[in-house]
Jmol script that loads the backbone (N, CA, C; Angstrom):
load data "model"
ATOM      1  N   UNK A   1      49.116 -79.403 -51.828  1.00  0.00           N
ATOM      2  CA  UNK A   1      49.309 -80.495 -52.411  1.00  0.00           C
ATOM      3  C   UNK A   1      50.669 -81.062 -52.484  1.00  0.00           C
ATOM      4  N   UNK A   2      51.195 -82.222 -51.989  1.00  0.00           N
ATOM      5  CA  UNK A   2      52.519 -82.660 -52.010  1.00  0.00           C
ATOM      6  C   UNK A   2      52.855 -83.407 -53.410  1.00  0.00           C
ATOM      7  N   UNK A   3      54.136 -83.467 -53.801  1.00  0.00           N
ATOM      8  CA  UNK A   3      54.407 -84.260 -54.969  1.00  0.00           C
ATOM      9  C   UNK A   3      55.631 -85.115 -54.422  1.00  0.00           C
ATOM     10  N   UNK A   4      55.453 -86.336 -54.969  1.00  0.00           N
ATOM     11  CA  UNK A   4      56.554 -87.276 -54.556  1.00  0.00           C
ATOM     12  C   UNK A   4      56.812 -88.290 -55.730  1.00  0.00           C
ATOM     13  N   UNK A   5      57.889 -88.664 -56.074  1.00  0.00           N
ATOM     14  CA  UNK A   5      58.317 -89.682 -57.011  1.00  0.00           C
ATOM     15  C   UNK A   5      58.751 -90.799 -56.312  1.00  0.00           C
ATOM     16  N   UNK A   6      58.291 -92.003 -57.054  1.00  0.00           N
ATOM     17  CA  UNK A   6      59.013 -93.338 -56.467  1.00  0.00           C
ATOM     18  C   UNK A   6      60.498 -93.321 -57.226  1.00  0.00           C
ATOM     19  N   UNK A   7      61.196 -94.262 -56.502  1.00  0.00           N
ATOM     20  CA  UNK A   7      62.501 -94.259 -57.030  1.00  0.00           C
ATOM     21  C   UNK A   7      62.717 -94.600 -58.591  1.00  0.00           C
ATOM     22  N   UNK A   8      61.627 -95.604 -58.936  1.00  0.00           N
ATOM     23  CA  UNK A   8      61.664 -96.025 -60.222  1.00  0.00           C
ATOM     24  C   UNK A   8      61.147 -94.943 -61.185  1.00  0.00           C
ATOM     25  N   UNK A   9      60.314 -94.067 -60.845  1.00  0.00           N
ATOM     26  CA  UNK A   9      59.691 -92.892 -61.650  1.00  0.00           C
ATOM     27  C   UNK A   9      60.933 -91.898 -61.758  1.00  0.00           C
ATOM     28  N   UNK A  10      61.596 -91.676 -60.640  1.00  0.00           N
ATOM     29  CA  UNK A  10      62.730 -90.646 -60.783  1.00  0.00           C
ATOM     30  C   UNK A  10      63.792 -91.256 -61.749  1.00  0.00           C
ATOM     31  N   UNK A  11      64.143 -92.419 -61.626  1.00  0.00           N
ATOM     32  CA  UNK A  11      65.270 -93.104 -62.537  1.00  0.00           C
ATOM     33  C   UNK A  11      64.732 -93.037 -63.997  1.00  0.00           C
ATOM     34  N   UNK A  12      63.465 -93.437 -64.225  1.00  0.00           N
ATOM     35  CA  UNK A  12      62.942 -93.388 -65.605  1.00  0.00           C
ATOM     36  C   UNK A  12      63.008 -91.983 -66.235  1.00  0.00           C
ATOM     37  N   UNK A  13      62.525 -91.005 -65.503  1.00  0.00           N
ATOM     38  CA  UNK A  13      62.664 -89.639 -66.015  1.00  0.00           C
ATOM     39  C   UNK A  13      63.954 -89.340 -66.365  1.00  0.00           C
ATOM     40  N   UNK A  14      64.882 -89.459 -65.321  1.00  0.00           N
ATOM     41  CA  UNK A  14      66.389 -89.213 -65.571  1.00  0.00           C
ATOM     42  C   UNK A  14      67.102 -89.857 -66.789  1.00  0.00           C
ATOM     43  N   UNK A  15      66.639 -91.063 -66.830  1.00  0.00           N
ATOM     44  CA  UNK A  15      67.073 -91.849 -68.204  1.00  0.00           C
ATOM     45  C   UNK A  15      66.495 -91.298 -69.328  1.00  0.00           C
ATOM     46  N   UNK A  16      65.369 -90.962 -69.513  1.00  0.00           N
ATOM     47  CA  UNK A  16      64.711 -90.447 -70.632  1.00  0.00           C
ATOM     48  C   UNK A  16      65.457 -89.079 -70.905  1.00  0.00           C
ATOM     49  N   UNK A  17      65.435 -88.127 -69.983  1.00  0.00           N
ATOM     50  CA  UNK A  17      66.038 -86.872 -70.318  1.00  0.00           C
ATOM     51  C   UNK A  17      67.568 -87.104 -70.602  1.00  0.00           C
ATOM     52  N   UNK A  18      68.213 -87.824 -70.101  1.00  0.00           N
ATOM     53  CA  UNK A  18      69.711 -88.010 -70.482  1.00  0.00           C
ATOM     54  C   UNK A  18      69.734 -88.567 -71.906  1.00  0.00           C
ATOM     55  N   UNK A  19      68.944 -89.564 -72.189  1.00  0.00           N
ATOM     56  CA  UNK A  19      68.872 -90.125 -73.649  1.00  0.00           C
ATOM     57  C   UNK A  19      68.720 -88.914 -74.544  1.00  0.00           C
ATOM     58  N   UNK A  20      67.733 -88.081 -74.375  1.00  0.00           N
ATOM     59  CA  UNK A  20      67.472 -86.811 -75.141  1.00  0.00           C
ATOM     60  C   UNK A  20      68.476 -86.029 -75.181  1.00  0.00           C
ATOM     61  N   UNK A  21      69.075 -85.556 -74.078  1.00  0.00           N
ATOM     62  CA  UNK A  21      70.114 -84.691 -73.865  1.00  0.00           C
ATOM     63  C   UNK A  21      71.371 -84.977 -74.857  1.00  0.00           C
ATOM     64  N   UNK A  22      71.747 -86.170 -75.177  1.00  0.00           N
ATOM     65  CA  UNK A  22      72.949 -86.718 -75.862  1.00  0.00           C
ATOM     66  C   UNK A  22      72.479 -86.107 -77.311  1.00  0.00           C
ATOM     67  N   UNK A  23      71.278 -86.221 -77.557  1.00  0.00           N
ATOM     68  CA  UNK A  23      70.932 -85.944 -78.944  1.00  0.00           C
ATOM     69  C   UNK A  23      70.611 -84.416 -79.310  1.00  0.00           C
ATOM     70  N   UNK A  24      70.031 -83.857 -78.198  1.00  0.00           N
ATOM     71  CA  UNK A  24      69.695 -82.381 -78.199  1.00  0.00           C
ATOM     72  C   UNK A  24      69.361 -81.714 -76.832  1.00  0.00           C
ATOM     73  N   UNK A  25      70.280 -80.924 -76.373  1.00  0.00           N
ATOM     74  CA  UNK A  25      69.998 -80.233 -75.054  1.00  0.00           C
ATOM     75  C   UNK A  25      68.837 -79.460 -75.174  1.00  0.00           C
ATOM     76  N   UNK A  26      68.434 -78.895 -76.290  1.00  0.00           N
ATOM     77  CA  UNK A  26      67.205 -78.134 -76.326  1.00  0.00           C
ATOM     78  C   UNK A  26      66.075 -79.112 -76.282  1.00  0.00           C
ATOM     79  N   UNK A  27      66.067 -80.014 -76.945  1.00  0.00           N
ATOM     80  CA  UNK A  27      64.913 -81.024 -76.952  1.00  0.00           C
ATOM     81  C   UNK A  27      64.816 -81.642 -75.463  1.00  0.00           C
ATOM     82  N   UNK A  28      65.829 -81.841 -74.872  1.00  0.00           N
ATOM     83  CA  UNK A  28      65.731 -82.286 -73.445  1.00  0.00           C
ATOM     84  C   UNK A  28      65.154 -81.245 -72.509  1.00  0.00           C
ATOM     85  N   UNK A  29      65.444 -79.950 -72.678  1.00  0.00           N
ATOM     86  CA  UNK A  29      64.814 -78.851 -71.944  1.00  0.00           C
ATOM     87  C   UNK A  29      63.452 -78.796 -72.241  1.00  0.00           C
ATOM     88  N   UNK A  30      63.057 -78.846 -73.429  1.00  0.00           N
ATOM     89  CA  UNK A  30      61.646 -78.848 -73.916  1.00  0.00           C
ATOM     90  C   UNK A  30      60.781 -79.844 -73.293  1.00  0.00           C
ATOM     91  N   UNK A  31      61.203 -80.948 -73.258  1.00  0.00           N
ATOM     92  CA  UNK A  31      60.516 -82.258 -72.737  1.00  0.00           C
ATOM     93  C   UNK A  31      60.461 -82.080 -71.204  1.00  0.00           C
ATOM     94  N   UNK A  32      61.637 -81.630 -70.580  1.00  0.00           N
ATOM     95  CA  UNK A  32      61.469 -81.566 -69.116  1.00  0.00           C
ATOM     96  C   UNK A  32      60.536 -80.364 -68.781  1.00  0.00           C
ATOM     97  N   UNK A  33      60.508 -79.294 -69.390  1.00  0.00           N
ATOM     98  CA  UNK A  33      59.533 -78.275 -69.161  1.00  0.00           C
ATOM     99  C   UNK A  33      58.048 -78.675 -69.431  1.00  0.00           C
ATOM    100  N   UNK A  34      57.825 -79.470 -70.414  1.00  0.00           N
ATOM    101  CA  UNK A  34      56.529 -79.813 -70.718  1.00  0.00           C
ATOM    102  C   UNK A  34      56.082 -80.858 -69.610  1.00  0.00           C
ATOM    103  N   UNK A  35      56.875 -81.757 -69.246  1.00  0.00           N
ATOM    104  CA  UNK A  35      56.623 -82.808 -68.279  1.00  0.00           C
ATOM    105  C   UNK A  35      56.190 -82.006 -66.898  1.00  0.00           C
ATOM    106  N   UNK A  36      57.013 -80.914 -66.582  1.00  0.00           N
ATOM    107  CA  UNK A  36      56.882 -80.082 -65.282  1.00  0.00           C
ATOM    108  C   UNK A  36      55.352 -79.301 -65.506  1.00  0.00           C
ATOM    109  N   UNK A  37      55.144 -78.949 -66.596  1.00  0.00           N
ATOM    110  CA  UNK A  37      53.890 -78.278 -66.847  1.00  0.00           C
ATOM    111  C   UNK A  37      52.632 -79.147 -66.458  1.00  0.00           C
ATOM    112  N   UNK A  38      52.813 -80.372 -67.072  1.00  0.00           N
ATOM    113  CA  UNK A  38      51.743 -81.303 -66.865  1.00  0.00           C
ATOM    114  C   UNK A  38      51.664 -81.772 -65.290  1.00  0.00           C
ATOM    115  N   UNK A  39      52.832 -81.767 -64.621  1.00  0.00           N
ATOM    116  CA  UNK A  39      52.880 -82.173 -63.183  1.00  0.00           C
ATOM    117  C   UNK A  39      52.180 -80.951 -62.357  1.00  0.00           C
ATOM    118  N   UNK A  40      52.503 -79.802 -62.791  1.00  0.00           N
ATOM    119  CA  UNK A  40      51.849 -78.516 -62.202  1.00  0.00           C
ATOM    120  C   UNK A  40      50.289 -78.695 -62.373  1.00  0.00           C
ATOM    121  N   UNK A  41      49.909 -79.064 -63.483  1.00  0.00           N
ATOM    122  CA  UNK A  41      48.511 -79.225 -63.953  1.00  0.00           C
ATOM    123  C   UNK A  41      47.925 -80.385 -62.822  1.00  0.00           C
ATOM    124  N   UNK A  42      48.611 -81.273 -62.675  1.00  0.00           N
ATOM    125  CA  UNK A  42      48.122 -82.509 -61.668  1.00  0.00           C
ATOM    126  C   UNK A  42      48.070 -81.946 -60.403  1.00  0.00           C
ATOM    127  N   UNK A  43      49.000 -81.137 -59.907  1.00  0.00           N
ATOM    128  CA  UNK A  43      48.845 -80.571 -58.518  1.00  0.00           C
ATOM    129  C   UNK A  43      47.760 -79.614 -58.370  1.00  0.00           C
ATOM    130  N   UNK A  44      47.235 -79.048 -59.325  1.00  0.00           N
ATOM    131  CA  UNK A  44      45.963 -78.207 -59.321  1.00  0.00           C
ATOM    132  C   UNK A  44      44.628 -79.004 -59.467  1.00  0.00           C
ATOM    133  N   UNK A  45      44.773 -80.112 -60.283  1.00  0.00           N
ATOM    134  CA  UNK A  45      43.574 -80.854 -60.754  1.00  0.00           C
ATOM    135  C   UNK A  45      44.198 -82.324 -60.618  1.00  0.00           C
ATOM    136  N   UNK A  46      44.084 -82.905 -59.714  1.00  0.00           N
ATOM    137  CA  UNK A  46      44.618 -84.344 -59.449  1.00  0.00           C
ATOM    138  C   UNK A  46      44.032 -85.452 -60.230  1.00  0.00           C
ATOM    139  N   UNK A  47      42.771 -85.280 -60.566  1.00  0.00           N
ATOM    140  CA  UNK A  47      42.145 -86.291 -61.199  1.00  0.00           C
ATOM    141  C   UNK A  47      41.863 -86.303 -62.549  1.00  0.00           C
ATOM    142  N   UNK A  48      42.566 -85.449 -63.063  1.00  0.00           N
ATOM    143  CA  UNK A  48      42.435 -84.930 -64.616  1.00  0.00           C
ATOM    144  C   UNK A  48      42.890 -86.402 -65.429  1.00  0.00           C
ATOM    145  N   UNK A  49      43.968 -86.858 -65.034  1.00  0.00           N
ATOM    146  CA  UNK A  49      44.449 -88.207 -65.880  1.00  0.00           C
ATOM    147  C   UNK A  49      43.360 -89.288 -65.866  1.00  0.00           C
ATOM    148  N   UNK A  50      43.561 -90.129 -66.798  1.00  0.00           N
ATOM    149  CA  UNK A  50      42.741 -91.226 -67.181  1.00  0.00           C
ATOM    150  C   UNK A  50      43.101 -92.440 -66.173  1.00  0.00           C
ATOM    151  N   UNK A  51      41.985 -93.010 -65.766  1.00  0.00           N
ATOM    152  CA  UNK A  51      42.198 -94.273 -64.931  1.00  0.00           C
ATOM    153  C   UNK A  51      42.714 -95.460 -65.648  1.00  0.00           C
ATOM    154  N   UNK A  52      43.608 -96.122 -65.092  1.00  0.00           N
ATOM    155  CA  UNK A  52      44.105 -97.273 -65.771  1.00  0.00           C
ATOM    156  C   UNK A  52      43.396 -98.558 -65.226  1.00  0.00           C
ATOM    157  N   UNK A  53      43.858 -99.696 -65.690  1.00  0.00           N
ATOM    158  CA  UNK A  53      43.244-100.704 -65.117  1.00  0.00           C
ATOM    159  C   UNK A  53      43.976-101.301 -63.808  1.00  0.00           C
ATOM    160  N   UNK A  54      44.976-100.695 -63.373  1.00  0.00           N
ATOM    161  CA  UNK A  54      45.886-100.778 -62.097  1.00  0.00           C
ATOM    162  C   UNK A  54      45.195-100.298 -61.023  1.00  0.00           C
ATOM    163  N   UNK A  55      43.838-100.440 -60.589  1.00  0.00           N
ATOM    164  CA  UNK A  55      43.319 -99.630 -59.501  1.00  0.00           C
ATOM    165  C   UNK A  55      43.350 -98.132 -59.468  1.00  0.00           C
ATOM    166  N   UNK A  56      43.895 -97.555 -58.705  1.00  0.00           N
ATOM    167  CA  UNK A  56      43.744 -96.108 -58.563  1.00  0.00           C
ATOM    168  C   UNK A  56      44.887 -95.365 -59.389  1.00  0.00           C
ATOM    169  N   UNK A  57      45.679 -96.061 -60.164  1.00  0.00           N
ATOM    170  CA  UNK A  57      46.726 -95.589 -60.918  1.00  0.00           C
ATOM    171  C   UNK A  57      46.207 -94.972 -62.153  1.00  0.00           C
ATOM    172  N   UNK A  58      46.551 -93.590 -62.325  1.00  0.00           N
ATOM    173  CA  UNK A  58      45.978 -92.783 -63.488  1.00  0.00           C
ATOM    174  C   UNK A  58      47.183 -92.488 -64.465  1.00  0.00           C
ATOM    175  N   UNK A  59      46.914 -92.092 -65.602  1.00  0.00           N
ATOM    176  CA  UNK A  59      47.868 -91.786 -66.649  1.00  0.00           C
ATOM    177  C   UNK A  59      47.509 -90.430 -67.302  1.00  0.00           C
ATOM    178  N   UNK A  60      48.530 -89.827 -67.775  1.00  0.00           N
ATOM    179  CA  UNK A  60      48.441 -88.573 -68.459  1.00  0.00           C
ATOM    180  C   UNK A  60      49.438 -88.441 -69.482  1.00  0.00           C
ATOM    181  N   UNK A  61      49.207 -88.029 -70.711  1.00  0.00           N
ATOM    182  CA  UNK A  61      50.250 -87.723 -71.794  1.00  0.00           C
ATOM    183  C   UNK A  61      50.884 -86.307 -71.719  1.00  0.00           C
ATOM    184  N   UNK A  62      52.242 -86.149 -71.796  1.00  0.00           N
ATOM    185  CA  UNK A  62      52.762 -84.943 -71.812  1.00  0.00           C
ATOM    186  C   UNK A  62      52.855 -84.460 -73.226  1.00  0.00           C
ATOM    187  N   UNK A  63      51.704 -84.363 -73.816  1.00  0.00           N
ATOM    188  CA  UNK A  63      51.606 -83.769 -75.360  1.00  0.00           C
ATOM    189  C   UNK A  63      52.245 -82.552 -75.435  1.00  0.00           C
ATOM    190  N   UNK A  64      53.007 -82.187 -76.583  1.00  0.00           N
ATOM    191  CA  UNK A  64      52.873 -82.934 -77.824  1.00  0.00           C
ATOM    192  C   UNK A  64      54.030 -84.332 -77.640  1.00  0.00           C
ATOM    193  N   UNK A  65      54.718 -84.208 -76.660  1.00  0.00           N
ATOM    194  CA  UNK A  65      55.766 -85.387 -76.510  1.00  0.00           C
ATOM    195  C   UNK A  65      54.986 -86.751 -76.138  1.00  0.00           C
ATOM    196  N   UNK A  66      55.637 -87.836 -76.562  1.00  0.00           N
ATOM    197  CA  UNK A  66      54.995 -89.083 -76.424  1.00  0.00           C
ATOM    198  C   UNK A  66      55.239 -89.750 -74.807  1.00  0.00           C
ATOM    199  N   UNK A  67      55.482 -88.818 -73.843  1.00  0.00           N
ATOM    200  CA  UNK A  67      55.814 -89.379 -72.416  1.00  0.00           C
ATOM    201  C   UNK A  67      54.594 -89.472 -71.782  1.00  0.00           C
ATOM    202  N   UNK A  68      54.376 -90.671 -71.057  1.00  0.00           N
ATOM    203  CA  UNK A  68      53.215 -90.843 -70.495  1.00  0.00           C
ATOM    204  C   UNK A  68      53.707 -90.917 -68.792  1.00  0.00           C
ATOM    205  N   UNK A  69      52.921 -90.200 -68.116  1.00  0.00           N
ATOM    206  CA  UNK A  69      53.141 -90.020 -66.713  1.00  0.00           C
ATOM    207  C   UNK A  69      52.061 -90.819 -65.790  1.00  0.00           C
ATOM    208  N   UNK A  70      52.603 -91.702 -65.099  1.00  0.00           N
ATOM    209  CA  UNK A  70      51.616 -92.614 -64.329  1.00  0.00           C
ATOM    210  C   UNK A  70      51.746 -92.234 -62.880  1.00  0.00           C
ATOM    211  N   UNK A  71      50.538 -91.960 -62.309  1.00  0.00           N
ATOM    212  CA  UNK A  71      50.533 -91.450 -60.822  1.00  0.00           C
ATOM    213  C   UNK A  71      49.382 -91.923 -60.061  1.00  0.00           C
ATOM    214  N   UNK A  72      49.454 -91.776 -58.706  1.00  0.00           N
ATOM    215  CA  UNK A  72      48.192 -91.797 -57.903  1.00  0.00           C
ATOM    216  C   UNK A  72      47.967 -90.601 -57.345  1.00  0.00           C
ATOM    217  N   UNK A  73      46.699 -90.239 -57.045  1.00  0.00           N
ATOM    218  CA  UNK A  73      46.494 -89.050 -56.296  1.00  0.00           C
ATOM    219  C   UNK A  73      45.596 -89.300 -54.929  1.00  0.00           C
ATOM    220  N   UNK A  74      45.985 -88.714 -53.928  1.00  0.00           N
ATOM    221  CA  UNK A  74      45.281 -88.849 -52.783  1.00  0.00           C
ATOM    222  C   UNK A  74      44.835 -87.425 -52.381  1.00  0.00           C
ATOM    223  N   UNK A  75      44.041 -87.377 -51.319  1.00  0.00           N
ATOM    224  CA  UNK A  75      43.615 -85.941 -50.985  1.00  0.00           C
ATOM    225  C   UNK A  75      44.731 -84.812 -50.780  1.00  0.00           C
ATOM    226  N   UNK A  76      45.902 -85.414 -50.376  1.00  0.00           N
ATOM    227  CA  UNK A  76      47.001 -84.386 -50.042  1.00  0.00           C
ATOM    228  C   UNK A  76      48.411 -84.636 -50.730  1.00  0.00           C
ATOM    229  N   UNK A  77      48.413 -85.737 -51.847  1.00  0.00           N
ATOM    230  CA  UNK A  77      49.606 -86.031 -52.369  1.00  0.00           C
ATOM    231  C   UNK A  77      49.440 -86.657 -53.774  1.00  0.00           C
ATOM    232  N   UNK A  78      50.396 -86.259 -54.667  1.00  0.00           N
ATOM    233  CA  UNK A  78      50.450 -86.938 -55.950  1.00  0.00           C
ATOM    234  C   UNK A  78      51.741 -87.799 -55.880  1.00  0.00           C
ATOM    235  N   UNK A  79      51.662 -89.063 -56.188  1.00  0.00           N
ATOM    236  CA  UNK A  79      52.755 -89.771 -56.151  1.00  0.00           C
ATOM    237  C   UNK A  79      53.009 -90.202 -57.716  1.00  0.00           C
ATOM    238  N   UNK A  80      54.158 -89.888 -58.133  1.00  0.00           N
ATOM    239  CA  UNK A  80      54.624 -90.208 -59.649  1.00  0.00           C
ATOM    240  C   UNK A  80      55.178 -91.624 -59.607  1.00  0.00           C
ATOM    241  N   UNK A  81      54.529 -92.656 -60.240  1.00  0.00           N
ATOM    242  CA  UNK A  81      54.909 -93.953 -60.382  1.00  0.00           C
ATOM    243  C   UNK A  81      55.824 -94.392 -61.445  1.00  0.00           C
ATOM    244  N   UNK A  82      55.580 -93.565 -62.513  1.00  0.00           N
ATOM    245  CA  UNK A  82      56.508 -93.862 -63.885  1.00  0.00           C
ATOM    246  C   UNK A  82      56.403 -92.793 -64.780  1.00  0.00           C
ATOM    247  N   UNK A  83      57.372 -92.628 -65.514  1.00  0.00           N
ATOM    248  CA  UNK A  83      57.369 -91.437 -66.660  1.00  0.00           C
ATOM    249  C   UNK A  83      58.015 -92.370 -67.916  1.00  0.00           C
ATOM    250  N   UNK A  84      57.183 -92.792 -68.824  1.00  0.00           N
ATOM    251  CA  UNK A  84      57.538 -93.613 -69.881  1.00  0.00           C
ATOM    252  C   UNK A  84      57.367 -93.103 -71.158  1.00  0.00           C
ATOM    253  N   UNK A  85      58.169 -93.371 -72.122  1.00  0.00           N
ATOM    254  CA  UNK A  85      57.694 -93.164 -73.611  1.00  0.00           C
ATOM    255  C   UNK A  85      56.719 -94.024 -73.892  1.00  0.00           C
ATOM    256  N   UNK A  86      55.709 -93.441 -74.775  1.00  0.00           N
ATOM    257  CA  UNK A  86      54.465 -93.988 -75.159  1.00  0.00           C
ATOM    258  C   UNK A  86      54.755 -95.183 -75.976  1.00  0.00           C
ATOM    259  N   UNK A  87      55.716 -95.471 -76.561  1.00  0.00           N
ATOM    260  CA  UNK A  87      56.190 -96.458 -77.433  1.00  0.00           C
ATOM    261  C   UNK A  87      56.780 -97.681 -76.830  1.00  0.00           C
ATOM    262  N   UNK A  88      57.110 -97.360 -75.483  1.00  0.00           N
ATOM    263  CA  UNK A  88      57.658 -98.569 -74.731  1.00  0.00           C
ATOM    264  C   UNK A  88      56.609 -99.540 -74.438  1.00  0.00           C
ATOM    265  N   UNK A  89      57.119-100.931 -74.293  1.00  0.00           N
ATOM    266  CA  UNK A  89      56.160-101.869 -73.812  1.00  0.00           C
ATOM    267  C   UNK A  89      56.001-101.585 -72.236  1.00  0.00           C
ATOM    268  N   UNK A  90      54.661-101.961 -71.986  1.00  0.00           N
ATOM    269  CA  UNK A  90      54.155-101.707 -70.585  1.00  0.00           C
ATOM    270  C   UNK A  90      54.620-102.518 -69.770  1.00  0.00           C
ATOM    271  N   UNK A  91      54.876-102.081 -68.388  1.00  0.00           N
ATOM    272  CA  UNK A  91      55.211-102.927 -67.320  1.00  0.00           C
ATOM    273  C   UNK A  91      54.400-102.494 -66.197  1.00  0.00           C
ATOM    274  N   UNK A  92      54.523-103.302 -65.184  1.00  0.00           N
ATOM    275  CA  UNK A  92      53.753-103.179 -63.994  1.00  0.00           C
ATOM    276  C   UNK A  92      54.253-101.840 -63.358  1.00  0.00           C
ATOM    277  N   UNK A  93      53.329-100.872 -62.849  1.00  0.00           N
ATOM    278  CA  UNK A  93      53.540 -99.710 -62.167  1.00  0.00           C
ATOM    279  C   UNK A  93      53.114 -99.819 -60.526  1.00  0.00           C
ATOM    280  N   UNK A  94      53.275-101.168 -60.115  1.00  0.00           N
ATOM    281  CA  UNK A  94      52.878-101.338 -58.660  1.00  0.00           C
ATOM    282  C   UNK A  94      53.688-100.983 -57.608  1.00  0.00           C
ATOM    283  N   UNK A  95      54.759-100.196 -57.819  1.00  0.00           N
ATOM    284  CA  UNK A  95      55.673 -99.825 -56.799  1.00  0.00           C
ATOM    285  C   UNK A  95      54.803 -99.068 -55.758  1.00  0.00           C
TER     286      UNK A  95
END
end "model"
wireframe off; spacefill off
backbone 0.3
color backbone group
C-alpha cells in the first residue's frame, strides 16, 4: 500500500507541528509519533476511518490528540487530504 500527501495536507501537518514545537518540542514529537501510528494503521486497515459527507473521503482522529486526518483509500494507495486540529472550522477537502 502506497502513502501520499496532498500539498495542502503536508502544509497543514508542517504548520501544526511547527506551532506545537514552539511551545514544546516534546509535545510536537508526541503528536508527530501519534499521527504516524495512525497512518501506519491506515496502511494496514485502509477503511477503518469514518466516511464523511464528501464522497469517499474518510476521517480518523489521532487520539488522544485532537488532530483529524482526512484521507481517501483506494485498493493500492492512501491519500492524505488534510490534517487539522479538531477545533478548527471545517473547510472543503476536495483537493
